[in-house]
C-alpha positions in Angstrom: -2.0 -73.1 -19.8 -0.9 -69.6 -20.8 -2.3 -68.1 -24.0 -0.4 -66.1 -26.5 -1.3 -62.4 -27.3 -3.7 -63.5 -30.0 -5.3 -66.3 -27.8 -4.3 -68.9 -30.4 -0.8 -70.2 -29.7 -0.1 -71.4 -26.1 2.8 -69.8 -24.3 5.5 -71.9 -22.7 6.4 -71.3 -19.1 10.1 -70.4 -18.6 11.9 -71.1 -15.4 15.3 -69.7 -14.5 18.1 -71.9 -13.1 16.6 -71.6 -9.6 13.1 -72.6 -10.7 11.7 -69.0 -10.5 9.2 -68.2 -13.3 10.3 -65.8 -16.0 8.3 -64.2 -18.8 6.6 -67.0 -20.9 7.6 -67.5 -24.5 6.2 -68.9 -27.7 6.9 -72.6 -28.5 9.4 -71.8 -31.3 11.5 -69.8 -28.9 11.4 -72.6 -26.3 12.4 -75.2 -28.9 15.3 -72.9 -30.0 16.6 -72.7 -26.5 16.4 -76.5 -26.0 18.0 -77.2 -29.4 20.9 -74.9 -28.5 21.4 -76.8 -25.2 20.5 -73.6 -23.3 17.3 -75.1 -21.7 15.6 -78.4 -21.0 12.0 -79.4 -21.1 10.5 -79.9 -17.6 7.1 -80.9 -19.0 5.1 -80.3 -22.2 4.5 -76.6 -21.3 7.6 -75.7 -19.3 11.3 -75.2 -20.0 14.1 -74.5 -17.5 17.0 -72.4 -18.6 20.5 -73.7 -18.0 22.1 -70.2 -18.0 21.3 -66.8 -16.5 19.6 -64.7 -19.2 20.4 -61.5 -17.3 24.2 -62.1 -17.7 23.8 -61.8 -21.5 22.8 -58.2 -21.0 26.0 -57.5 -19.1 28.1 -59.4 -21.6 26.4 -57.4 -24.4 27.2 -54.1 -22.7 30.8 -55.3 -22.0 31.4 -56.1 -25.7 29.9 -52.8 -26.9 32.0 -50.9 -24.4 35.2 -52.8 -25.3 34.6 -52.1 -29.0 33.7 -48.4 -28.2 30.2 -48.9 -29.7 31.8 -49.1 -33.1 30.8 -51.8 -35.6 33.9 -53.9 -36.3 32.5 -54.9 -39.7 32.0 -51.3 -41.1 33.0 -48.7 -38.5 29.6 -47.2 -38.0 27.9 -46.7 -34.6 27.0 -50.1 -33.1 23.9 -50.9 -31.0 23.9 -54.7 -31.3 26.4 -57.5 -30.8 27.2 -60.2 -33.3 28.3 -63.7 -32.3 31.6 -64.7 -34.0 30.5 -68.4 -33.8 26.7 -68.1 -34.3 24.7 -69.4 -31.4 22.8 -71.5 -33.9 26.1 -73.3 -34.5 26.9 -73.7 -30.8 28.6 -70.4 -30.2 28.5 -69.0 -26.6 27.0 -65.8 -25.4 30.3 -65.0 -23.5 32.1 -61.8 -24.3 35.0 -63.5 -26.2 32.4 -64.6 -28.8 30.7 -61.2 -29.1 31.7 -58.1 -31.1 30.0 -54.7 -31.5 28.0 -54.6 -34.7 25.5 -52.3 -36.4 22.1 -53.7 -37.1 22.7 -53.7 -40.8 25.9 -55.7 -40.7 24.5 -58.1 -38.1 21.4 -58.8 -40.3 23.5 -59.1 -43.5 25.8 -61.7 -41.9 23.0 -63.8 -40.5 24.5 -67.1 -39.3 27.2 -67.4 -41.9 30.7 -67.9 -40.6 32.5 -64.8 -39.6 35.5 -65.7 -41.7 33.5 -66.1 -44.9 31.6 -62.8 -44.2 35.0 -61.1 -43.6 36.4 -62.4 -46.9 33.4 -60.9 -48.7 33.6 -57.6 -46.9 37.3 -57.1 -46.1 37.4 -54.0 -48.3 35.0 -52.2 -45.8 36.5 -53.4 -42.5 38.1 -50.4 -40.8 40.4 -52.5 -38.5 41.1 -55.8 -40.2 43.6 -56.9 -37.5 41.3 -56.3 -34.6 38.4 -58.2 -36.3 40.7 -61.0 -37.4 41.9 -61.3 -33.8 38.3 -61.5 -32.4 37.5 -64.3 -35.0 40.7 -66.2 -34.0 40.0 -66.0 -30.3 36.3 -67.0 -30.7 37.3 -70.0 -32.7 40.1 -71.0 -30.4 37.9 -70.8 -27.2 35.0 -72.5 -29.0 37.3 -75.5 -29.8 38.7 -75.5 -26.2 35.1 -75.6 -24.8 34.2 -78.4 -27.1 37.3 -80.4 -26.1 36.4 -79.9 -22.4 32.8 -81.1 -23.0 33.9 -84.4 -24.7 
C-alpha cells in the first residue's frame, strides 16, 4: 500500500483508461472522482479513471485562448478556468463548459450557479452578452448530454 507524504494516510493507486498507473492520490480525491462518475473503484486501494486527464489540460488551454486570457467575470487577466455547470453538479470538463476566469472570481463563485453569480455581479461584467451566451450554451449542452444518457 502507498503511504501519503506524512506516512499516515494511505494513497490510492490511480489507473488511466488503459490501465497504466498514474500518480497516486489521497482517498478524498479518489472518492470525489468516483462520486462525479469520472472513475470507478477497482479494489479498495485502486481507482480507474473513465476519462483522459491529460485532455483537460488541452481543454483548459483552449478555453483560455478562446477568451484571450481575460476573466469573463471581471475583465482582469485570467490564469484559471471556471466551469459554467460546476463539476460537483455534473458539469463536464469540455471546452463548452469552461470559461477563462481569474483566481479571485473563480474562488468567489465556488460551486454556485453561474446565473446566480452573474446576477450578483452583473455590474462588474465587462461583456455581459458573451458571458450570458457561454452560460446558455453550457446549460443547453448539459441538458442534451443528460437526455442522451437517460
